[in-house]
C-alpha positions as CSV (number, residue, x, y, z in Angstrom):
1,M,-17.0,-47.8,-55.9
2,T,-17.3,-45.0,-58.7
3,E,-17.4,-46.5,-61.7
4,A,-15.2,-44.7,-65.1
5,P,-17.3,-42.7,-67.4
6,Q,-18.8,-44.7,-70.3
7,G,-16.8,-44.9,-73.5
8,H,-13.5,-44.6,-71.1
9,R,-12.3,-47.7,-69.8
10,K,-10.0,-47.5,-66.8
11,P,-6.5,-49.5,-67.7
12,R,-6.8,-53.0,-65.6
13,P,-3.4,-53.9,-63.9
14,A,-1.2,-56.8,-64.9
15,A,-2.7,-60.2,-63.5
16,L,-1.2,-61.3,-60.6
17,L,0.5,-64.8,-61.0
18,F,1.5,-66.8,-58.6
19,E,5.2,-67.7,-58.4
20,P,6.6,-71.5,-58.4
21,V,7.3,-72.9,-55.2
22,E,11.2,-73.0,-55.7
23,A,11.3,-69.1,-56.4
24,V,8.9,-68.4,-52.9
25,A,11.4,-69.8,-51.4
26,D,14.2,-67.8,-52.4
27,P,13.8,-64.2,-50.8
28,E,15.5,-62.8,-53.1
29,H,13.5,-64.2,-56.0
30,F,10.3,-61.4,-56.9
31,F,8.5,-62.3,-60.1
32,D,12.0,-62.1,-61.5
33,L,12.4,-58.6,-61.2
34,E,16.3,-59.3,-60.2
35,A,16.6,-60.9,-63.6
36,M,16.0,-57.7,-65.5
37,D,18.5,-56.0,-66.8
38,D,17.0,-53.2,-68.7
39,P,16.0,-50.6,-66.3
40,R,13.1,-49.5,-68.5
41,A,11.6,-52.7,-68.6
42,L,12.3,-52.7,-64.9
43,L,10.2,-49.7,-63.9
44,A,7.8,-51.0,-66.5
45,R,7.1,-54.6,-64.8
46,A,7.0,-53.4,-61.4
47,T,4.7,-50.6,-61.7
48,E,2.5,-53.5,-63.2
49,L,3.0,-55.4,-60.3
50,T,2.2,-52.5,-58.1
51,L,-1.1,-51.7,-60.0
52,A,-1.8,-55.0,-59.4
53,F,-1.2,-55.4,-55.8
54,R,-3.4,-52.2,-55.2
55,A,-6.1,-53.6,-56.8
56,A,-5.8,-57.2,-55.3
57,T,-5.8,-55.5,-52.0
58,D,-8.5,-53.3,-52.7
59,R,-10.7,-56.3,-53.7
60,A,-9.8,-58.2,-50.8
61,V,-10.5,-55.2,-48.5
62,E,-13.9,-55.6,-50.2
63,Y,-14.6,-59.1,-49.4
64,Q,-13.6,-58.4,-46.1
65,A,-15.9,-55.9,-45.3
66,L,-19.0,-58.1,-47.1
67,A,-17.5,-61.0,-44.8
68,A,-17.7,-58.7,-41.8
69,A,-21.6,-57.3,-42.4
70,Q,-22.3,-61.1,-42.7
71,L,-21.2,-62.0,-39.7
72,A,-22.4,-59.0,-37.7
73,D,-26.2,-59.1,-39.7
74,P,-28.3,-59.0,-36.9
75,R,-30.9,-61.7,-38.7
76,R,-27.8,-64.3,-37.8
77,F,-28.6,-66.6,-35.2
78,D,-24.9,-66.7,-34.6
79,R,-23.9,-63.5,-35.7
80,M,-20.7,-61.8,-34.3
81,T,-20.4,-58.5,-32.5
82,P,-18.0,-55.9,-33.5
83,G,-15.3,-56.9,-31.2
84,D,-15.6,-60.6,-32.0
85,I,-15.4,-60.0,-35.9
86,A,-11.9,-57.2,-34.9
87,E,-10.3,-60.0,-33.2
88,R,-10.5,-62.7,-35.7
89,A,-9.3,-60.2,-38.5
90,G,-6.9,-58.5,-36.6
91,W,-8.9,-54.8,-36.6
92,T,-9.6,-52.4,-33.7
93,E,-13.5,-52.9,-32.6
94,D,-13.5,-49.5,-34.2
95,Y,-12.4,-50.6,-37.3
96,A,-14.2,-53.9,-37.5
97,R,-17.6,-50.9,-37.1
98,K,-16.1,-49.0,-40.0
99,M,-15.6,-52.4,-41.9
100,I,-18.9,-53.7,-41.0
101,E,-21.1,-50.4,-42.5
102,F,-18.5,-50.6,-45.4
103,G,-19.6,-54.1,-46.6
104,R,-23.6,-53.4,-45.8
105,G,-22.7,-50.4,-47.8
106,L,-21.4,-52.5,-50.7
107,A,-24.0,-55.3,-49.9
108,R,-26.9,-52.5,-50.8
109,E,-24.9,-51.4,-53.7
110,D,-24.8,-54.9,-55.6
111,G,-28.3,-55.9,-54.0
112,H,-27.5,-58.5,-51.3
113,A,-29.2,-56.5,-48.7
């Protein structure tokens, strides 16, 4: 991951808040967007949510990669092959190999290797 230059902070996306169970059960309900009448406010909130979901996705992918790298670590007695990891995660074996390498790189950057 690249860092923003010092003194210039990247805006943080809106926090993802879990919706109440009743709201999630209603397929027409999505973070109260359907209740917004002002299109400017709707665009702003929908954009915030889009950025938040993208950030959450990026973060989750990094954690997937770290986990894949840990599971494939040859020092583990119970290590998994890329094929095993792919099957468990619903990936192709080639993608699992790439995620393992990505995770190893992340671990090196964080000093966890």
